[in-house]
LOKOLBA-177274 format. One record per residue (C-alpha): residue number from 1; residue in one letter; z, x, y. Coordinates in steps of 0.001 Angstrom, whole numbers, plus 500000, padded with zeros to 6 digits. Example, Ala and Ser with C-alpha at 12.3 -4.5 7.8 and 13.67 -1.06 7.14 Angstrom:
2
[nuba 1 'a' [507800 512300 495500]] [nuba 2 's' [507140 513670 498940]] 
***
This chain:
245
[nuba 1 'm' [620135 169595 034457]] [nuba 2 'i' [618419 171065 037652]] [nuba 3 'r' [616498 168350 039319]] [nuba 4 'a' [613047 169224 038089]] [nuba 5 'a' [611436 166549 040340]] [nuba 6 'q' [612275 168761 043160]] [nuba 7 'f' [609593 171312 041889]] [nuba 8 'k' [605911 170845 040974]] [nuba 9 's' [605737 174214 038989]] [nuba 10 'i' [608570 176120 037284]] [nuba 11 'v' [608177 179564 036115]] [nuba 12 'v' [610898 181532 033727]] [nuba 13 'l' [610720 185183 032985]] [nuba 14 't' [612750 186322 030198]] [nuba 15 'g' [613687 189756 029166]] [nuba 16 'a' [615946 191654 026679]] [nuba 17 'g' [619233 190217 028058]] [nuba 18 'i' [618421 186712 026591]] [nuba 19 's' [617866 188146 023086]] [nuba 20 'a' [620752 190586 023158]] [nuba 21 'e' [623296 187934 022007]] [nuba 22 's' [621109 187110 018910]] [nuba 23 'g' [621495 190665 017952]] [nuba 24 'i' [618183 192022 019192]] [nuba 25 'k' [618793 195376 020658]] [nuba 26 't' [617945 195812 024488]] [nuba 27 'f' [615098 198045 025522]] [nuba 28 'r' [616928 201424 025674]] [nuba 29 'd' [620355 202894 024614]] [nuba 30 'n' [622425 204739 027114]] [nuba 31 'n' [621072 208004 025749]] [nuba 32 'g' [617626 207105 026690]] [nuba 33 'l' [616612 206355 023008]] [nuba 34 'w' [614732 203222 021866]] [nuba 35 'e' [616529 202180 018874]] [nuba 36 'n' [617385 205755 017968]] [nuba 37 'q' [613631 206820 018546]] [nuba 38 'r' [612153 208548 021545]] [nuba 39 'f' [609592 205936 022690]] [nuba 40 'e' [607012 208714 023118]] [nuba 41 'd' [607175 209043 019354]] [nuba 42 'v' [606886 205239 018446]] [nuba 43 'a' [605508 203353 021397]] [nuba 44 't' [602470 204893 022724]] [nuba 45 'p' [598868 205048 021523]] [nuba 46 'e' [599117 208849 021324]] [nuba 47 'a' [602117 208330 019029]] [nuba 48 'f' [600089 206057 016774]] [nuba 49 'a' [597150 208601 016545]] [nuba 50 't' [599621 211529 015697]] [nuba 51 'd' [601776 209591 013012]] [nuba 52 'a' [600664 206164 012345]] [nuba 53 'd' [603201 205707 009324]] [nuba 54 'l' [606103 206597 011530]] [nuba 55 'v' [605088 204097 014204]] [nuba 56 'h' [604636 201426 011305]] [nuba 57 'r' [608089 202187 009797]] [nuba 58 'f' [609555 201890 013221]] [nuba 59 'y' [607956 198560 013698]] [nuba 60 'n' [608634 197476 009994]] [nuba 61 'q' [612215 197956 010431]] [nuba 62 'r' [612377 195729 013741]] [nuba 63 'r' [610257 193107 011967]] [nuba 64 'm' [612665 193028 009124]] [nuba 65 'q' [615526 192785 011407]] [nuba 66 'l' [614108 189835 013357]] [nuba 67 'i' [613231 187918 010279]] [nuba 68 'r' [616483 188363 008253]] [nuba 69 'e' [619243 188730 010944]] [nuba 70 'a' [618291 187262 014370]] [nuba 71 'q' [618689 183593 015210]] [nuba 72 'p' [617908 181766 018545]] [nuba 73 'n' [621003 181313 020737]] [nuba 74 'a' [622259 178853 023160]] [nuba 75 'a' [620104 180292 025962]] [nuba 76 'h' [616868 180104 023977]] [nuba 77 'i' [617793 176514 022952]] [nuba 78 'a' [618562 175346 026662]] [nuba 79 'l' [615062 176743 027606]] [nuba 80 'a' [613464 174713 024702]] [nuba 81 'n' [615457 171615 025601]] [nuba 82 'f' [614556 171942 029319]] [nuba 83 'e' [610883 172414 028433]] [nuba 84 'r' [611025 169167 026067]] [nuba 85 's' [612392 167078 029012]] [nuba 86 'l' [609755 168082 031350]] [nuba 87 'a' [607043 167271 028840]] [nuba 88 'n' [608738 163850 028141]] [nuba 89 't' [608748 162996 031803]] [nuba 90 'h' [605676 164731 032897]] [nuba 91 'a' [607882 165822 036074]] [nuba 92 's' [606820 169311 036384]] [nuba 93 'k' [604667 172279 035128]] [nuba 94 'f' [606475 174729 033225]] [nuba 95 't' [605610 178247 032366]] [nuba 96 'l' [607736 180588 029921]] [nuba 97 'i' [606801 184154 030254]] [nuba 98 't' [608585 186627 028053]] [nuba 99 'q' [608876 190382 028015]] [nuba 100 'n' [610392 190058 024617]] [nuba 101 'v' [608236 190674 021339]] [nuba 102 'd' [610334 188484 019201]] [nuba 103 'd' [609940 184871 018219]] [nuba 104 'l' [613218 183410 019041]] [nuba 105 'h' [611807 181063 021995]] [nuba 106 'e' [609469 179735 019557]] [nuba 107 'r' [612129 179296 016955]] [nuba 108 'a' [614233 177442 019409]] [nuba 109 'g' [611527 175018 019961]] [nuba 110 'c' [609500 176224 022957]] [nuba 111 'q' [605858 175283 022563]] [nuba 112 's' [604115 177364 025190]] [nuba 113 'v' [605542 181035 025321]] [nuba 114 'v' [603336 183569 027154]] [nuba 115 'h' [604078 187111 025380]] [nuba 116 'm' [603043 189527 028004]] [nuba 117 'h' [604244 192568 025832]] [nuba 118 'g' [602732 191090 022347]] [nuba 119 'e' [604395 189927 019185]] [nuba 120 'l' [606382 191581 016538]] [nuba 121 'l' [605103 189236 013951]] [nuba 122 'k' [601599 189952 014564]] [nuba 123 'i' [599077 192842 013856]] [nuba 124 'r' [595995 193576 015404]] [nuba 125 'c' [592915 195405 014158]] [nuba 126 's' [591954 198114 016541]] [nuba 127 'n' [588261 197900 015967]] [nuba 128 's' [587604 194072 016090]] [nuba 129 'g' [590825 192963 018270]] [nuba 130 'e' [591376 190297 015704]] [nuba 131 'v' [595024 189487 015517]] [nuba 132 'f' [596717 188514 012227]] [nuba 133 'e' [600431 187156 011363]] [nuba 134 'c' [602480 189734 009809]] [nuba 135 'r' [605766 189237 008057]] [nuba 136 'e' [605988 192162 005746]] [nuba 137 'a' [606160 196069 005756]] [nuba 138 'i' [602647 197782 006162]] [nuba 139 'n' [601397 201132 006573]] [nuba 140 's' [598123 203125 007420]] [nuba 141 'q' [596781 202429 003901]] [nuba 142 'v' [596641 198754 004417]] [nuba 143 'c' [593181 197500 004604]] [nuba 144 'c' [592230 195255 007758]] [nuba 145 'e' [591004 191673 006619]] [nuba 146 'c' [588144 191654 008965]] [nuba 147 'c' [587081 195209 008484]] [nuba 148 'k' [588212 195807 004993]] [nuba 149 'q' [589062 199293 006094]] [nuba 150 'p' [592469 201120 005931]] [nuba 151 'g' [594071 202726 009141]] [nuba 152 'l' [592768 200224 011709]] [nuba 153 'l' [595717 197885 011855]] [nuba 154 'r' [598369 198275 014537]] [nuba 155 'p' [601371 196293 015688]] [nuba 156 'h' [600272 193707 018269]] [nuba 157 'i' [602536 195249 020794]] [nuba 158 'v' [601766 196512 024456]] [nuba 159 'w' [602659 200042 024381]] [nuba 160 'f' [603707 202542 027387]] [nuba 161 'g' [600399 203174 029193]] [nuba 162 'e' [598730 199903 028105]] [nuba 163 't' [598185 196768 030302]] [nuba 164 'p' [600282 193681 029573]] [nuba 165 'f' [598625 190464 028099]] [nuba 166 'f' [597794 187610 030129]] [nuba 167 'm' [598184 189050 033545]] [nuba 168 'e' [595705 186679 035133]] [nuba 169 'i' [597386 183496 033732]] [nuba 170 'i' [600953 185144 034775]] [nuba 171 'e' [599558 185867 038410]] [nuba 172 'r' [598203 182208 038915]] [nuba 173 'a' [601499 180750 037539]] [nuba 174 'l' [603504 182862 039929]] [nuba 175 'q' [601257 181951 042906]] [nuba 176 'd' [601528 178284 042002]] [nuba 177 'c' [605195 178098 041381]] [nuba 178 'd' [607808 176781 043739]] [nuba 179 'l' [610648 177934 041410]] [nuba 180 'f' [610933 181208 039797]] [nuba 181 'v' [613950 182206 037324]] [nuba 182 'a' [614556 185453 035920]] [nuba 183 'v' [616703 185627 033037]] [nuba 184 'g' [618366 188765 031336]] [nuba 185 't' [615852 191345 032834]] [nuba 186 's' [616496 194497 034948]] [nuba 187 'a' [613694 193854 037331]] [nuba 188 'q' [612983 197535 037400]] [nuba 189 'v' [609868 197890 035113]] [nuba 190 'y' [606461 196828 036555]] [nuba 191 'p' [604460 194866 036550]] [nuba 192 'a' [607247 192328 035737]] [nuba 193 'a' [609637 194008 038504]] [nuba 194 'g' [606991 192593 041000]] [nuba 195 'f' [606941 188957 039745]] [nuba 196 'm' [609742 187809 041836]] [nuba 197 'h' [608096 189241 044870]] [nuba 198 'l' [604836 187567 044256]] [nuba 199 'a' [606292 184040 043583]] [nuba 200 'k' [608716 184605 046716]] [nuba 201 's' [605830 185586 048923]] [nuba 202 'c' [604004 182391 047876]] [nuba 203 'g' [607025 180234 048780]] [nuba 204 'a' [609017 179674 045630]] [nuba 205 'a' [612715 179557 045431]] [nuba 206 't' [613982 182710 043219]] [nuba 207 'v' [616996 182548 040930]] [nuba 208 'e' [618491 185308 038870]] [nuba 209 'l' [620440 184560 035686]] [nuba 210 'n' [621716 188025 034520]] [nuba 211 'l' [624544 189650 032841]] [nuba 212 'a' [625315 192011 035825]] [nuba 213 's' [623738 192564 039315]] [nuba 214 't' [620781 194935 039517]] [nuba 215 't' [619185 196752 042381]] [nuba 216 's' [617040 193669 043027]] [nuba 217 's' [619754 190961 042840]] [nuba 218 'h' [620130 190875 046462]] [nuba 219 'l' [616510 190027 046958]] [nuba 220 'f' [616856 186696 045004]] [nuba 221 'd' [617737 183699 046608]] [nuba 222 'h' [620309 182843 044425]] [nuba 223 's' [621956 184858 041454]] [nuba 224 'l' [624402 183890 038630]] [nuba 225 'l' [626026 186468 036666]] [nuba 226 'g' [627159 186333 032939]] [nuba 227 'p' [625864 186224 029487]] [nuba 228 'a' [622563 184473 028928]] [nuba 229 't' [624137 181712 026757]] [nuba 230 'q' [626448 180730 029655]] [nuba 231 't' [624283 181186 032756]] [nuba 232 'v' [621055 179611 031203]] [nuba 233 't' [622905 176704 029660]] [nuba 234 'k' [624949 176018 033048]] [nuba 235 'f' [621540 176272 035075]] [nuba 236 'f' [619449 174383 032971]] [nuba 237 'e' [621478 171922 031024]] [nuba 238 't' [624909 171109 032576]] [nuba 239 'g' [623678 170923 036282]] [nuba 240 'l' [624285 172431 039438]] [nuba 241 'd' [625374 171110 042992]] [nuba 242 'q' [622466 169824 044851]] [nuba 243 'k' [623372 172275 047568]] [nuba 244 'f' [622153 175066 045383]] [nuba 245 'f' [618818 174687 046641]] 
***
């Protein structure tokens, strides 16, 4: 296990690559489609205003896949075990930021997950902003619990053109951390693409754990390439030579 005592605050950012081995499709296919849909048709406020039922069907399908088919993998479990070890020893502060909307980190046992892009198993009232758990298919005719009106519920997802959640919390964590680890993310989509730069500018050591190198790999202090189930386990559980840092 990495020597947590070396660090006072550890921030981990996870992207689609950590859930890919659990059967969750990565953000976009090679043909530019998002799970066979143009993102403009299912992942923008304008799309929801144009055809709410199409958007709901898309997220209903993803929700059912998550519930029925996906399970946490070794990478999720390694991070949960690492978080648990820190909690038991009070060695370091740990912040897990995820770009993913699945609940696989929580199912693996992570206690404090910052979902910057929202959560697939939640819906939100467009009027009041109140958030509700959701594990079933919904449509535009379902009434909101708080407003008792149909047509107000939307997926609790950050769509294109919307501001990610918890940005103040995330920025403070990045400014305070002395170790930043990016797992399974392309580091090309902002604001997440800028997280490493902010952490590094504040003095943090930076590590990339990714399936393959990206255009930003050379900017990290250290990079381990391979499937997340291997690299995350190696880094957080089996230990690395002290000279790594």
